[in-house]
C-alpha positions in Angstrom: -37.2 -2.1 -32.1 -34.7 -4.2 -34.1 -32.0 -6.0 -32.2 -28.2 -6.2 -32.7 -26.8 -9.5 -31.5 -23.3 -11.0 -31.6 -22.8 -14.7 -32.2 -19.6 -15.9 -30.7 -18.9 -18.6 -33.2 -20.4 -19.8 -36.5 -21.8 -22.8 -34.7 -24.5 -20.6 -33.2 -25.9 -20.0 -36.6 -27.4 -23.5 -36.4 -29.8 -22.3 -33.8 -30.9 -19.1 -35.5 -33.9 -18.4 -37.6 -32.2 -16.5 -40.4 -35.0 -15.4 -42.7 -35.9 -11.8 -42.0 -32.5 -11.0 -40.6 -29.3 -9.2 -41.7 -26.1 -11.1 -41.1 -22.6 -9.5 -41.0 -19.9 -12.2 -41.1 -16.5 -11.5 -39.5 -13.3 -13.4 -40.0 -10.7 -10.7 -39.2 -7.7 -13.0 -39.6 -8.2 -13.3 -42.5 -11.1 -14.4 -44.7 -13.4 -11.4 -44.6 -10.4 -9.0 -44.6 -9.1 -10.8 -47.7 -12.5 -10.7 -49.4 -12.7 -6.9 -48.9 -9.1 -6.4 -50.0 -9.6 -8.5 -53.2 -12.8 -6.6 -54.2 -11.2 -3.3 -53.4 -8.3 -4.1 -55.7 -10.3 -5.1 -58.8 -11.6 -8.6 -58.4 -14.9 -9.1 -60.2 -16.4 -11.2 -57.4 -15.4 -13.6 -54.7 -17.2 -16.9 -54.5 -16.9 -18.3 -50.9 -16.7 -22.1 -50.9 -16.6 -24.4 -48.0 -13.5 -26.4 -48.9 -10.9 -27.2 -51.5 -12.8 -29.9 -53.4 -15.8 -27.5 -53.8 -13.6 -24.8 -55.1 -12.0 -27.2 -57.7 -15.4 -28.4 -58.7 -16.6 -24.8 -59.2 -13.5 -24.0 -61.3 -14.2 -26.9 -63.8 -17.1 -24.9 -65.4 -15.0 -21.7 -65.8 -12.4 -20.6 -68.4 -9.0 -20.9 -66.8 -8.1 -17.3 -67.3 -11.3 -16.1 -65.6 -10.6 -17.1 -62.0 -7.9 -17.8 -59.4 -8.0 -20.3 -56.6 -7.2 -19.1 -53.1 -7.6 -21.1 -49.9 -6.4 -22.9 -46.8 -7.4 -25.7 -44.5 -6.4 -25.4 -40.8 -4.1 -22.5 -41.7 -2.2 -24.4 -44.4 -2.4 -23.0 -47.9 -4.0 -25.7 -50.2 -1.7 -27.2 -52.9 -2.1 -25.2 -56.1 -4.0 -22.4 -54.4 -2.9 -18.9 -53.8 -2.1 -17.9 -50.2 -5.4 -16.6 -48.8 -4.2 -13.6 -46.7 -5.1 -10.1 -47.9 -1.7 -8.8 -48.9 -0.7 -12.0 -50.6 -4.0 -12.1 -52.5 -3.6 -8.5 -53.6 -0.2 -9.4 -55.2 -2.0 -11.8 -57.5 -3.4 -11.0 -60.9 -7.0 -10.6 -59.6 -8.2 -7.6 -61.7 -11.6 -8.4 -63.2 -11.3 -12.1 -62.3 -13.4 -14.3 -60.0 -11.7 -15.4 -56.8 -12.7 -18.9 -55.8 -12.0 -18.7 -52.1 -12.2 -21.3 -49.4 -11.1 -21.2 -45.7 -11.6 -23.2 -42.6 -13.9 -20.7 -40.9 -14.9 -17.6 -42.7 -16.3 -19.0 -45.9 -18.0 -21.8 -43.9 -19.7 -19.1 -41.8 -20.8 -17.3 -45.0 -22.4 -20.5 -46.3 -24.2 -21.1 -43.1 -25.6 -17.6 -43.2 -27.1 -17.9 -46.7 -30.7 -18.3 -45.6 -30.7 -14.8 -44.1 -32.4 -12.0 -46.1 -29.1 -10.1 -46.5 -25.5 -11.4 -45.9 -22.5 -9.1 -45.9 -18.7 -9.7 -45.4 -17.4 -7.3 -42.7 -14.0 -6.6 -41.3 -12.3 -3.8 -39.4 -11.1 -2.4 -42.7 -14.6 -1.8 -44.1 -16.7 -1.6 -40.9 -18.0 1.9 -41.3 -19.1 1.3 -45.0 -20.9 -1.9 -44.0 -22.8 -0.3 -41.1 -23.7 2.7 -43.2 -25.2 0.4 -45.7 -27.1 -1.7 -43.1 -28.5 1.2 -41.1 -29.6 3.0 -44.3 -31.0 0.0 -46.3 -32.2 -2.4 -43.5 -32.9 -0.1 -40.6 -35.9 -2.1 -39.4 -34.4 -5.6 -39.4 -32.5 -7.5 -36.7 -28.8 -7.6 -37.2 -26.7 -10.7 -36.4 -22.9 -10.1 -36.2 -21.3 -13.5 -36.7 -17.8 -14.1 -35.3 -16.5 -17.0 -37.5 -14.2 -18.2 -34.7 -11.7 -21.0 -35.2 -12.9 -24.6 -35.4 -16.0 -23.6 -33.5 -13.9 -21.9 -30.8 -14.2 -18.3 -29.7 -11.7 -15.9 -31.3 -10.6 -12.7 -29.7 -10.0 -10.8 -32.9 -13.5 -11.5 -34.3 -15.1 -10.4 -31.0 -13.1 -7.2 -31.2 -14.2 -6.7 -34.8 -17.8 -7.2 -33.6 -17.3 -4.5 -31.0 -16.2 -2.2 -33.8 -19.4 -2.8 -35.7 -21.5 -2.4 -32.5 -19.9 0.9 -31.9 -20.7 2.0 -35.4 -24.3 0.9 -35.2 -24.6 2.9 -32.0 -23.1 5.9 -33.7 -25.0 5.7 -37.0 -28.2 3.9 -36.0 -29.9 7.0 -34.5 -31.1 5.1 -31.4 -33.2 2.7 -33.4 -31.5 -0.5 -32.2 -31.6 -2.6 -29.0 -28.3 -4.3 -28.2 -28.1 -7.8 -26.6 -25.7 -8.5 -23.8 -23.3 -10.2 -26.2 -23.3 -7.1 -28.4 -22.8 -4.8 -25.3 -19.8 -7.0 -24.2 -18.2 -6.8 -27.7 -18.7 -3.0 -27.6 -17.0 -2.8 -24.2 -14.0 -4.8 -25.4 -13.7 -2.5 -28.4 -13.9 0.7 -26.3 -11.2 -0.5 -24.0 -9.0 -2.4 -26.4 -6.4 -1.7 -29.1 -6.8 -3.3 -32.5 -3.2 -4.4 -33.0 -2.9 -5.6 -29.4 -6.0 -7.7 -29.7 -5.0 -9.2 -33.0 -1.5 -10.1 -32.0 -2.4 -11.5 -28.6 -5.1 -13.7 -30.0 -4.3 -17.3 -30.7 -4.4 -16.9 -34.5 -2.4 -13.7 -34.4 0.3 -15.4 -32.3 0.5 -18.2 -34.9 0.7 -15.6 -37.7 3.6 -13.8 -35.9 5.4 -17.1 -35.7 5.2 -17.3 -39.5 6.5 -13.7 -40.0 3.1 -12.4 -41.1 3.0 -9.3 -38.9 2.5 -7.1 -42.0 -0.7 -9.1 -42.7 -1.9 -8.5 -39.2 -1.2 -4.8 -39.4 -3.2 -4.6 -42.6 -6.2 -6.4 -40.9 -6.0 -4.1 -37.9 -6.7 -1.0 -39.9 -10.1 0.6 -39.4 -12.5 1.9 -42.0 -10.0 2.4 -44.8 -12.1 0.8 -47.5 -15.6 1.6 -48.7 -16.2 -1.8 -50.4 -19.4 -3.5 -49.1 -19.4 -7.2 -50.2 -22.9 -8.6 -50.3 -23.7 -12.3 -51.0 -25.8 -12.3 -54.2 -26.5 -15.9 -55.2 -23.3 -17.7 -54.7 -20.9 -14.8 -55.0 -19.9 -11.8 -52.9 -20.0 -8.6 -55.0 -19.7 -4.9 -54.1 -22.9 -3.0 -53.5 
């Protein structure tokens, strides 16, 4: 019976044997939420990059009109880059363009997951679509739900998001999966918690509130409102 396991931070990926597994990466505030939003609003693809220099190097080989740069380091938007939160990114001219995207945690987690057989970007806003895809296409493979965390620290909002995915696997998986204790714990938090409360009480959420970004948090707290399923194909996330 395939397992569903939750990794509390991206650091735990260092100890996993990824070949043969399906990885769902979560960075609810905000990387994976922004990736889903960008693809849902017409971006051609999102290339997750580990840092600003890597994004700039990637851009050198592209026509200037074909891409936009978006990214942050330690919550500060990089000079010359678009703000990387979902609503801000959706206000940019992203239609049919490549988004070169780098963040402190989420895109790093995606890079660290690349050795898995299948890697998806998941968030609250597309959870059902991702789990429908995974249970239909990869029903006999172990699923690792990866909480990106923050600088290798545990993040409440990602763990809540993991619980949302666990609940959906339980609903859609037809009893085919065995859930580890970490997955069960995430599911219990989700059953007893409220999305907006978890996101605003979390450390990153409190920091966003101090910057008057409540609208971005409310966007990220929505559930299952997009059907986009971003999958890592080569070096880019594209809808499947």
